[in-house]
C-alpha positions as CSV (number, residue, x, y, z in Angstrom):
1,X,86.1,-9.5,181.1
2,X,87.7,-5.9,182.1
3,X,88.6,-3.4,179.8
4,X,92.1,-4.0,180.9
5,X,91.5,-7.4,179.5
6,X,90.0,-6.6,176.3
7,X,93.1,-4.2,176.0
8,X,95.6,-7.0,176.4
9,X,93.4,-9.8,174.4
10,X,93.5,-7.0,171.6
11,X,96.7,-6.0,171.8
12,X,98.0,-9.8,170.6
13,X,97.1,-9.2,167.1
14,X,96.5,-5.2,166.9
15,X,98.9,-2.9,167.3
16,X,98.0,-0.2,170.2
17,X,97.9,3.3,169.2
18,X,97.7,5.1,172.5
19,X,94.5,6.9,174.0
20,X,92.7,10.0,174.9
21,X,90.4,10.8,177.5
22,X,86.8,11.0,176.0
23,X,85.5,13.1,178.4
24,X,86.5,16.0,181.1
25,X,85.5,13.7,183.8
26,X,84.4,9.9,184.1
27,X,86.5,6.8,183.4
28,X,85.9,6.9,179.1
29,X,89.0,6.8,176.7
30,X,88.9,6.4,173.2
31,X,91.7,3.6,172.3
32,X,93.5,3.1,168.5
33,X,94.6,0.1,167.1
34,X,96.2,-0.5,164.0
35,X,96.1,-4.0,162.0
36,X,99.6,-5.5,160.9
37,X,98.3,-7.0,158.2
38,X,96.8,-4.3,155.9
39,X,96.4,-0.4,155.8
40,X,93.6,0.2,158.7
41,X,93.2,1.3,162.0
42,X,90.1,0.7,164.5
43,X,89.3,3.8,167.6
44,X,87.0,1.8,170.2
45,X,85.8,3.8,173.6
46,X,84.4,1.1,175.9
47,X,80.6,1.3,177.3
48,X,81.5,-0.1,180.8
49,X,78.9,1.9,182.8
50,X,75.9,2.2,180.6
51,X,75.1,3.9,177.4
52,X,75.3,7.3,178.3
53,X,78.1,7.7,176.0
54,X,77.5,6.1,173.2
55,X,76.8,8.9,171.3
56,X,80.6,10.5,172.1
57,X,82.7,8.1,169.6
58,X,80.3,9.3,166.5
59,X,80.7,12.9,167.7
60,X,84.7,13.1,168.2
61,X,85.3,11.0,164.9
62,X,83.0,11.6,162.4
63,X,84.8,10.9,159.1
64,X,85.5,7.0,159.5
65,X,85.1,4.6,157.0
66,X,83.1,2.8,159.1
67,X,81.2,3.3,162.4
68,X,78.7,1.7,164.6
69,X,78.4,-0.8,168.3
70,X,80.0,-4.0,168.5
71,X,77.5,-5.8,171.9
72,X,77.2,-9.5,171.8
73,X,79.2,-10.8,169.3
74,X,77.8,-8.2,166.6
75,X,78.0,-5.0,164.8
76,X,74.7,-2.5,165.2
77,X,74.8,0.4,163.3
78,X,73.0,2.4,166.3
79,X,73.2,1.3,170.3
80,X,71.6,-2.0,171.1
81,X,70.1,-0.1,174.2
82,X,67.4,-3.1,174.3
83,X,69.4,-5.9,174.6
84,X,71.8,-3.5,176.3
85,X,69.4,-3.6,179.2
86,X,68.3,-6.6,179.1
87,X,72.2,-8.0,179.6
88,X,72.5,-6.2,182.7
89,X,69.3,-7.6,183.8
90,X,69.9,-10.4,183.7
91,X,73.8,-10.4,184.5
92,X,71.7,-8.7,188.1
93,X,69.5,-11.5,188.4
94,X,72.3,-14.1,188.3
95,X,74.5,-11.8,190.8
96,X,71.3,-12.2,193.1
97,X,71.2,-15.7,192.4
98,X,75.1,-16.3,193.2
99,X,75.6,-18.0,190.3
100,X,78.5,-17.0,187.9
101,X,78.4,-13.5,185.8
102,X,79.2,-13.1,182.2
103,X,80.9,-9.5,181.8
104,X,78.9,-7.3,178.9
105,X,80.8,-6.0,176.6
106,X,79.7,-3.0,175.0
107,X,81.7,-0.7,172.5
108,X,81.6,2.0,170.0
109,X,84.0,1.6,167.2
110,X,85.3,4.7,164.7
111,X,87.2,2.4,161.7
112,X,89.4,3.4,159.0
113,X,90.9,1.9,156.0
114,X,89.7,-1.9,154.4
115,X,90.7,-4.2,156.9
116,X,87.5,-5.1,158.7
117,X,88.8,-5.0,162.3
118,X,85.6,-4.4,163.9
119,X,84.0,-7.8,162.8
120,X,87.2,-9.5,164.0
121,X,87.2,-8.1,167.5
122,X,83.3,-8.5,167.6
123,X,84.3,-12.2,167.2
124,X,87.0,-12.0,169.6
125,X,85.5,-10.4,173.0
126,X,82.1,-12.4,172.1
């Protein structure tokens, strides 16, 4: 699923708050969402190319109530570098064998409030 498809999927149950460029160059944007069901919001940074931008969100949003990474349907405190690299290798092998390719989703998140939005997103995009 491309980042645009993730946006569409999340927008069905979260209110989009907007986006801002995370870097001077490149395709990294921080997108904000708010829960309509409780007092809480989340900032997401899609790490769709590689892990090079994994450190950006914690630097830009240091005072979040919770931070981490969403990958493979789970929440991680540190970027799961090995799992991400292994998933990319498996994807390339499947591509070489002309087998269907499952998109890889890795997101950095910074969450505010007690809504626990990140685990819901992990289940949604897995």
